[in-house]
C-alpha positions as CSV (number, residue, x, y, z in Angstrom):
1,M,8.8,-7.0,-4.8
2,C,11.9,-5.4,-6.0
3,V,13.2,-5.9,-9.4
4,R,16.6,-5.5,-10.3
5,Y,17.9,-5.9,-13.8
6,L,17.1,-9.2,-15.6
7,L,14.7,-11.8,-14.3
8,P,13.7,-15.1,-16.0
9,S,11.4,-14.5,-18.8
10,T,8.7,-16.6,-17.1
11,Q,8.5,-14.0,-14.3
12,P,7.2,-10.4,-14.4
13,N,10.0,-7.9,-14.8
14,R,10.1,-6.0,-11.5
15,E,12.1,-3.2,-13.0
16,L,12.7,-0.4,-10.5
17,S,12.8,2.5,-12.8
18,R,14.9,5.6,-12.4
19,E,12.5,8.3,-13.4
20,P,11.7,12.0,-13.0
21,L,9.1,13.9,-11.2
22,N,7.3,16.6,-13.1
23,F,7.1,19.6,-10.8
24,S,4.1,21.3,-12.2
25,L,1.3,19.8,-10.1
26,Q,-1.8,20.4,-12.1
27,L,-4.5,20.6,-9.4
28,T,-6.9,22.7,-11.4
29,V,-10.1,23.1,-9.5
30,L,-12.9,23.3,-12.0
31,A,-16.4,22.8,-10.7
32,R,-18.8,21.2,-13.1
33,T,-22.2,22.7,-13.0
34,V,-24.9,20.2,-13.7
35,N,-28.6,20.9,-14.1
36,L,-30.3,20.1,-10.8
37,E,-33.6,18.9,-12.4
38,A,-31.7,16.4,-14.5
39,R,-29.8,15.1,-11.5
40,Q,-32.9,14.6,-9.4
41,S,-34.1,12.0,-12.0
42,G,-31.0,9.9,-11.3
43,S,-30.5,6.6,-9.5
44,T,-30.9,6.6,-5.7
45,I,-28.1,5.2,-3.6
46,T,-28.9,4.5,0.0
47,V,-25.9,4.1,2.4
48,N,-26.7,1.7,5.3
49,L,-24.5,2.6,8.3
50,E,-25.8,-0.4,10.2
51,Q,-24.4,-2.9,7.6
52,K,-20.7,-3.1,8.4
53,Y,-17.8,-4.8,6.7
54,Q,-14.0,-4.6,7.2
55,T,-12.0,-1.8,8.7
56,I,-9.7,0.1,6.4
57,D,-6.0,0.5,7.3
58,G,-5.1,2.6,4.3
59,F,-3.4,2.9,1.0
60,G,0.3,3.2,0.3
61,C,3.6,2.5,-1.5
62,S,7.3,1.8,-1.0
63,E,10.6,3.5,-1.6
64,A,12.7,0.3,-1.0
65,F,15.8,-0.7,-3.0
66,Q,17.3,2.8,-2.9
67,R,14.3,4.5,-4.5
68,A,14.5,6.8,-1.5
69,V,18.1,7.6,-2.5
70,Q,16.8,8.8,-5.9
71,I,14.4,11.2,-4.1
72,S,17.3,12.5,-2.0
73,K,19.2,13.6,-5.2
74,L,16.5,16.1,-6.1
75,L,16.7,19.7,-5.1
76,E,15.1,20.4,-1.7
77,E,12.0,22.0,-3.2
78,Q,11.4,19.1,-5.5
79,Q,12.0,16.6,-2.6
80,Q,9.2,18.3,-0.6
81,Y,7.0,18.4,-3.7
82,T,7.4,14.7,-4.1
83,F,6.6,14.0,-0.5
84,D,3.5,16.3,-0.8
85,L,2.4,14.4,-3.9
86,L,2.6,11.1,-2.1
87,F,1.5,11.8,1.5
88,S,-0.2,15.2,1.8
89,T,-4.0,15.0,2.3
90,T,-4.5,18.5,0.8
91,K,-1.8,18.7,-2.0
92,G,-1.4,15.1,-3.0
93,A,-2.7,11.5,-2.7
94,G,-2.7,11.4,1.1
95,L,-1.2,7.9,1.2
96,S,-1.4,6.5,4.7
97,I,0.9,3.4,4.6
98,L,4.7,3.3,3.9
99,R,6.3,0.0,3.3
100,N,10.1,0.0,4.0
101,G,12.6,-2.7,3.0
102,I,14.7,-4.2,5.8
103,G,18.2,-4.7,4.2
104,S,20.1,-7.9,4.1
105,S,23.0,-7.1,1.7
106,P,26.6,-6.5,2.8
107,D,26.8,-3.2,1.0
108,M,24.8,-0.6,-1.1
109,S,26.3,-1.6,-4.5
110,S,23.7,-1.5,-7.3
111,D,20.4,-0.9,-5.6
112,H,21.1,-3.3,-2.7
113,M,19.6,-2.5,0.7
114,V,22.4,-2.7,3.2
115,S,22.1,-4.9,6.3
116,I,22.3,-3.6,9.9
117,Q,24.7,-6.5,10.5
118,P,26.6,-6.9,7.2
119,K,29.3,-9.2,8.7
120,N,28.7,-12.7,10.2
121,P,29.2,-12.4,14.0
122,G,30.7,-15.9,13.9
123,G,27.6,-17.9,14.7
124,P,24.0,-17.6,15.8
125,S,24.9,-17.5,19.5
126,N,27.7,-15.0,19.3
127,P,27.1,-11.4,20.3
128,P,25.6,-9.4,17.4
129,Q,27.7,-6.8,15.6
130,Y,25.0,-4.3,14.5
131,V,25.9,-1.3,12.4
132,W,23.4,1.6,12.1
133,D,24.2,4.4,9.7
134,G,21.2,6.6,10.7
135,S,19.9,6.5,7.1
136,D,18.7,3.0,6.2
137,N,19.1,3.6,2.5
138,K,17.4,7.0,3.0
139,Q,14.2,5.2,4.1
140,L,14.4,6.7,7.6
141,W,14.3,10.2,6.0
142,V,11.3,9.2,3.8
143,S,9.6,7.8,6.9
144,Q,10.1,11.0,8.8
145,E,8.7,13.1,6.0
146,A,5.7,10.8,5.7
147,V,5.1,11.0,9.4
148,K,5.2,14.8,9.2
149,R,2.3,14.6,6.7
150,G,0.2,12.4,9.0
151,V,1.3,8.8,8.1
152,K,1.0,6.6,11.1
153,T,1.4,3.1,9.6
154,I,5.0,2.1,8.8
155,Y,5.4,-1.5,7.5
156,A,9.0,-2.8,7.7
157,N,9.4,-5.8,5.5
158,A,12.5,-7.9,5.0
159,W,13.1,-9.6,1.6
160,S,15.6,-11.9,3.1
161,A,17.7,-12.7,6.1
162,P,21.5,-11.9,5.7
163,G,23.2,-14.6,3.7
164,Y,25.1,-16.1,6.5
165,M,21.9,-17.0,8.2
166,K,20.6,-19.0,5.3
167,T,21.1,-22.4,3.7
168,N,22.7,-21.0,0.5
169,N,24.9,-18.5,2.4
170,N,23.6,-15.7,0.1
171,D,20.9,-13.1,0.7
172,A,19.9,-13.5,-3.0
173,N,18.9,-16.6,-5.0
174,G,16.4,-18.1,-2.6
175,G,17.7,-20.3,0.2
176,T,16.0,-20.7,3.5
177,L,16.5,-19.5,7.1
178,C,18.7,-22.0,9.0
179,G,16.7,-23.7,11.7
180,V,13.2,-23.8,10.3
181,S,11.8,-27.2,9.6
182,G,13.7,-28.9,6.8
183,A,16.5,-26.4,6.8
184,S,19.5,-27.4,8.9
185,C,22.9,-25.8,8.6
186,S,26.3,-26.6,9.9
187,S,26.5,-23.1,11.3
188,G,23.5,-23.7,13.5
189,D,19.9,-22.5,14.1
190,W,19.6,-18.8,13.2
191,R,16.0,-18.3,14.0
192,Q,16.5,-16.4,17.3
193,A,19.4,-14.4,15.8
194,Y,17.2,-13.3,12.9
195,A,14.3,-12.4,15.2
196,D,16.8,-10.3,17.3
197,Y,18.0,-8.7,14.1
198,L,14.5,-7.6,13.1
199,V,13.7,-6.3,16.6
200,Q,16.9,-4.3,16.6
201,Y,15.8,-2.7,13.3
202,V,12.6,-1.6,14.9
203,K,14.5,-0.2,17.9
204,Y,16.7,1.9,15.6
205,Y,13.6,3.6,14.1
206,L,12.2,4.2,17.6
207,E,15.4,6.0,18.5
208,A,14.7,8.3,15.6
209,N,11.1,8.9,16.7
210,V,9.6,6.8,14.0
211,T,7.3,4.0,15.1
212,I,7.2,0.8,13.0
213,T,3.7,-0.5,13.4
214,H,4.0,-3.7,11.3
215,L,6.9,-6.1,10.7
216,G,7.3,-8.7,7.9
217,F,10.2,-11.2,7.8
218,V,9.9,-12.4,4.2
219,N,8.9,-11.2,0.8
220,E,7.5,-13.5,-1.9
221,P,8.6,-16.7,-0.2
222,D,7.3,-18.6,-3.2
223,L,9.8,-17.0,-5.7
224,T,13.6,-17.3,-6.1
225,T,15.2,-14.2,-7.6
226,S,18.7,-12.9,-8.4
227,Y,18.2,-10.1,-5.8
228,A,17.4,-10.5,-2.1
229,S,15.0,-13.4,-1.7
230,M,14.3,-16.2,0.7
231,R,12.1,-19.3,0.4
232,F,9.5,-20.2,3.0
233,S,6.6,-22.6,3.1
234,G,3.7,-21.8,5.4
235,S,4.9,-24.3,8.0
236,Q,8.4,-22.8,7.9
237,A,6.9,-19.3,8.3
238,A,5.0,-20.6,11.4
239,D,8.3,-22.0,12.8
240,F,9.8,-18.6,12.7
241,I,6.8,-16.7,13.9
242,K,6.9,-18.9,17.1
243,V,10.3,-17.3,17.8
244,L,9.6,-13.7,16.5
245,G,6.4,-13.2,18.5
246,P,8.0,-13.9,22.0
247,T,11.1,-11.9,20.9
248,L,8.9,-8.8,20.2
249,E,7.1,-9.3,23.5
250,K,10.3,-9.6,25.5
251,A,11.5,-6.3,23.9
252,N,8.3,-4.6,25.0
253,L,7.3,-4.3,21.3
254,S,4.2,-6.5,21.4
255,S,2.3,-3.6,19.8
256,V,4.2,-4.2,16.6
257,G,2.1,-6.4,14.4
258,I,3.6,-9.4,12.6
259,N,2.6,-9.5,8.9
260,C,2.7,-12.7,6.8
261,C,3.8,-13.5,4.2
262,D,3.7,-11.3,1.1
263,T,3.4,-14.1,-1.4
264,E,3.6,-13.4,-5.1
265,G,-0.1,-13.7,-5.6
266,W,-3.4,-13.5,-3.7
267,S,-4.3,-17.1,-4.2
268,S,-0.9,-18.3,-3.1
269,Q,-1.3,-16.6,0.3
270,A,-4.8,-18.0,0.6
271,G,-3.4,-21.4,0.1
272,M,-0.8,-20.9,2.8
273,L,-3.3,-20.0,5.6
274,G,-3.8,-23.5,6.8
275,Q,-0.2,-24.0,7.5
276,L,-0.2,-20.8,9.7
277,S,-3.0,-22.0,12.0
278,S,-0.7,-22.9,14.8
279,V,0.5,-19.2,15.1
280,D,-2.8,-17.5,14.3
281,S,-2.8,-15.7,17.6
282,L,0.6,-14.2,16.9
283,I,-0.3,-12.8,13.4
284,S,-1.5,-9.3,13.0
285,T,-2.1,-9.0,9.2
286,I,-2.2,-11.3,6.2
287,T,-0.3,-9.8,3.2
288,A,-0.2,-10.7,-0.4
289,H,0.9,-9.3,-3.8
290,S,-1.0,-9.2,-7.1
291,Y,1.5,-10.5,-9.7
292,T,0.4,-14.1,-10.2
293,S,-3.2,-13.6,-9.0
294,S,-5.1,-10.5,-7.9
295,P,-7.6,-10.0,-5.0
296,G,-11.0,-11.2,-6.2
297,S,-12.6,-12.8,-3.2
298,P,-12.0,-12.7,0.6
299,M,-9.4,-15.0,2.3
300,N,-10.6,-17.4,4.9
301,T,-9.1,-15.6,7.9
302,R,-10.2,-13.5,10.9
303,H,-7.2,-11.2,10.3
304,R,-7.1,-8.0,8.2
305,V,-5.7,-8.6,4.8
306,W,-3.5,-6.2,2.8
307,Q,-2.6,-6.3,-0.9
308,T,1.0,-5.0,-0.4
309,E,2.5,-4.9,-3.9
310,A,1.0,-4.4,-7.3
311,A,2.2,-2.4,-10.4
312,D,2.3,-2.2,-14.1
313,L,6.0,-3.2,-14.2
314,N,6.6,-3.4,-17.9
315,G,4.3,-0.8,-19.5
316,Q,6.0,2.2,-21.0
317,W,5.5,5.3,-18.8
318,Q,2.2,7.0,-19.3
319,G,0.4,9.3,-16.9
320,G,-3.1,9.4,-18.3
321,W,-6.4,8.4,-16.6
322,Y,-8.1,6.6,-19.4
323,S,-7.0,5.7,-23.0
324,N,-8.0,2.1,-23.7
325,G,-8.3,0.6,-20.3
326,G,-4.7,-0.4,-20.3
327,A,-2.6,-1.7,-17.4
328,G,-1.1,1.8,-16.7
329,D,-4.3,3.8,-16.9
330,G,-5.3,5.6,-13.7
331,M,-8.9,4.4,-14.0
332,T,-7.6,0.8,-14.2
333,W,-6.0,1.2,-10.8
334,A,-9.1,2.9,-9.3
335,N,-11.0,-0.3,-10.4
336,N,-8.2,-2.6,-9.1
337,I,-8.5,-1.0,-5.6
338,Y,-12.3,-1.2,-5.8
339,T,-12.1,-5.0,-6.5
340,A,-9.7,-5.6,-3.7
341,V,-11.6,-3.6,-1.1
342,V,-15.2,-4.4,-2.1
343,N,-14.9,-7.9,-3.6
344,A,-12.0,-9.3,-1.5
345,N,-12.5,-7.3,1.7
346,A,-8.9,-6.0,1.6
347,S,-8.1,-3.5,4.4
348,G,-5.0,-2.1,2.7
349,Y,-3.8,-1.6,-0.9
350,L,-0.3,-0.6,-1.8
351,Y,1.4,0.2,-5.2
352,W,5.0,-1.0,-5.6
353,I,6.9,2.2,-5.8
354,G,5.8,5.8,-4.9
355,A,8.5,7.8,-6.8
356,Q,11.5,6.8,-8.8
357,T,13.4,7.2,-12.1
358,G,12.9,5.1,-15.2
359,S,10.6,4.7,-18.1
360,T,8.0,2.3,-17.0
361,N,4.8,2.5,-15.0
362,S,6.3,0.7,-12.0
363,K,5.8,3.9,-9.9
364,L,3.1,6.5,-9.2
365,V,5.4,9.5,-9.7
366,R,8.2,9.8,-12.2
367,I,11.6,11.4,-11.5
368,D,13.6,12.5,-14.6
369,G,16.6,14.6,-13.7
370,D,15.0,17.5,-11.7
371,K,11.6,17.0,-13.1
372,V,8.8,15.4,-11.0
373,T,5.7,14.1,-12.8
374,P,2.6,12.6,-11.0
375,S,0.7,10.0,-13.0
376,K,-3.1,9.5,-12.9
377,R,-2.4,6.3,-11.0
378,L,-1.3,8.5,-8.1
379,W,-4.6,10.4,-8.3
380,A,-6.6,7.2,-8.5
381,F,-4.9,6.2,-5.2
382,G,-5.6,9.7,-3.9
383,Q,-9.2,9.5,-4.7
384,W,-9.4,6.6,-2.3
385,S,-6.8,7.6,0.3
386,R,-7.8,11.2,0.7
387,F,-11.4,10.4,1.7
388,V,-11.3,6.8,3.1
389,R,-9.0,7.3,6.0
390,P,-7.4,4.8,8.4
391,G,-10.0,3.3,10.7
392,A,-12.9,3.8,8.3
393,I,-15.4,1.0,8.1
394,R,-16.9,-0.1,4.8
395,V,-20.7,0.0,5.0
396,G,-23.5,-1.3,3.0
397,I,-25.3,0.3,0.0
398,Q,-28.5,-0.3,-1.7
399,G,-29.3,0.9,-5.3
400,T,-27.1,1.1,-8.3
401,A,-26.5,3.4,-11.3
402,S,-25.9,1.6,-14.6
403,G,-22.3,1.0,-15.3
404,V,-21.2,2.7,-12.0
405,R,-19.3,0.8,-9.3
406,T,-20.3,2.2,-5.9
407,A,-18.9,1.7,-2.3
408,A,-19.4,3.6,0.9
409,F,-17.3,4.1,4.1
410,Q,-17.8,5.8,7.4
411,N,-14.6,7.5,8.8
412,I,-13.7,7.7,12.4
413,D,-14.8,11.4,12.4
414,G,-18.3,10.3,11.4
415,S,-18.1,11.5,7.9
416,V,-19.4,9.2,5.1
417,A,-17.4,8.9,1.8
418,V,-19.3,7.4,-1.1
419,Q,-17.1,6.3,-4.1
420,F,-18.4,6.1,-7.7
421,I,-16.4,4.8,-10.7
422,N,-18.3,5.3,-13.9
423,S,-16.9,3.0,-16.7
424,G,-19.4,4.3,-19.2
425,G,-19.0,7.1,-21.6
426,S,-22.0,9.1,-20.4
427,A,-22.6,10.9,-17.1
428,A,-24.7,9.1,-14.5
429,N,-26.9,11.1,-12.2
430,V,-27.1,9.9,-8.6
431,Q,-29.0,10.8,-5.4
432,I,-27.4,9.7,-2.2
433,K,-29.2,9.1,1.1
434,V,-27.8,7.8,4.4
435,S,-29.7,5.5,6.8
436,G,-28.8,4.1,10.2
437,G,-26.0,5.4,12.4
438,S,-28.2,6.9,15.1
439,G,-30.1,9.0,12.7
440,F,-27.3,10.3,10.5
441,N,-28.6,13.5,8.8
442,S,-26.3,15.0,6.2
443,S,-25.8,18.7,6.8
444,T,-22.9,19.3,4.4
445,A,-21.8,17.7,1.1
446,A,-18.7,18.0,-1.0
447,A,-17.7,16.1,-4.1
448,Y,-14.4,15.5,-5.9
449,V,-13.6,14.1,-9.4
450,T,-10.6,12.6,-11.2
451,D,-10.7,11.9,-14.9
452,N,-8.7,12.8,-18.0
453,S,-9.0,16.5,-17.1
454,H,-9.1,16.7,-13.3
455,D,-7.0,15.5,-10.4
456,I,-9.2,15.3,-7.2
457,S,-10.9,18.5,-8.3
458,D,-14.1,20.1,-6.8
459,L,-17.3,18.8,-8.4
460,T,-20.7,20.5,-8.0
461,V,-23.0,18.7,-5.5
462,S,-26.2,19.9,-3.9
463,L,-27.9,18.8,-0.7
464,N,-31.7,18.9,-0.3
465,G,-33.4,17.4,2.8
466,G,-30.4,15.3,3.7
467,T,-30.2,13.9,0.1
468,A,-27.1,14.7,-2.0
469,V,-27.5,14.9,-5.7
470,A,-24.6,14.9,-8.2
471,S,-23.6,13.8,-11.7
472,V,-20.7,11.3,-12.2
473,P,-19.0,12.1,-15.5
474,G,-18.3,9.3,-17.9
475,R,-15.1,7.4,-17.4
476,A,-14.4,9.2,-14.1
477,M,-14.1,8.5,-10.4
478,V,-16.1,10.7,-8.0
479,T,-16.1,10.8,-4.2
480,V,-19.0,12.4,-2.4
481,V,-18.3,13.3,1.3
482,L,-21.2,13.8,3.6
483,K,-21.0,15.2,7.1
484,Q,-23.7,15.9,9.7
485,G,-23.9,18.9,12.1
486,T,-23.2,18.8,15.8
487,S,-26.6,20.1,16.8
């Protein structure tokens, strides 16, 4: 969701801040030594590789609405530092999903995302008049930098169709795509023209050697805003998907997954699923935001589900891990991701903006002049994304430690990542065993911690007879990664 300037007081303020990035990345690696005998008396956690849940697609962010332009105004060294913070799996958070905004506006005034067809071609059946500037509001550049750092999932999401394709003749202030059920226009049916428009956007990226893997045609269809927005019911979305699916196939782009529908809240999207049943076979991923309701339970769908936009939009910038459990705390976001992934079976989780200027918590990294500052929200995402990689499968666990939320995942390379979030003030000692998986036998163990003093820093862990033992500090997130030998 993009926020520009003033929204009605009844809606969250999606302010897209203009803020600095602090360039001193504090990746202090301080191993904590914990008495082994004390650890061995801790709670036993058994990972069950035979008990499988959803596949994880990844964790990510966006640089839509010209936030990418803000990064481009930094010095080269700071640009690269920012990209490393967001996407590097060794220097930063290792985010694995980038969400781009497909423009619908006639120009780039304010923070508008410019359209690839800013002028009406004269009707839906007339030859298109596409214009490609090779930049896409600098999002193509960001995508290329993300790909260099290993990102393989690019989600292109339109907030609206161009205004001339809509009932209100404006890409902002709601309105509906001409031609879907209940939306007739004197200019004609624009469904095919809009599908062609989206496919052409995908082709432009392909020409620049960037593969768009997922395509969305609407953002928050249940909300009218003063910036790019378009209303859709579930049945209207289905009307358009019936056109978009075959258009992708005809262009030999059937590998591009159709996402739907990025509603303002999790429950809103769950309520729309019944209206999408006629196009179930054409949908790749169900997508929802967290502004009016957060992920708390699974949706009734066979598809993977992503939480594609969440943020502390109004909180004054603060970069800490834990103060009082506030909306901007890093630990709050570590827990938000846990709830979405474990309780709601989400396969993806995205923050609104990666890096931008401004004085709120609407981003993970703050740009202020030439200064680039990562927040602990970034490191909360990194604690997940660095170790739970795309294709990982969430697996079962038995046993608990008091006050510690625990989850486990097996990555494609066979490694097992066990996540611990300790909400208590005291350390919790844990022993970790792995069962199933054709006799998985841990031969190496590593542990990493994020808290008020550490950013994905090394943590002492020992391995005895295939059992890892560690101490999870109070109010901290710890990841233990177990690997087995090849012999």
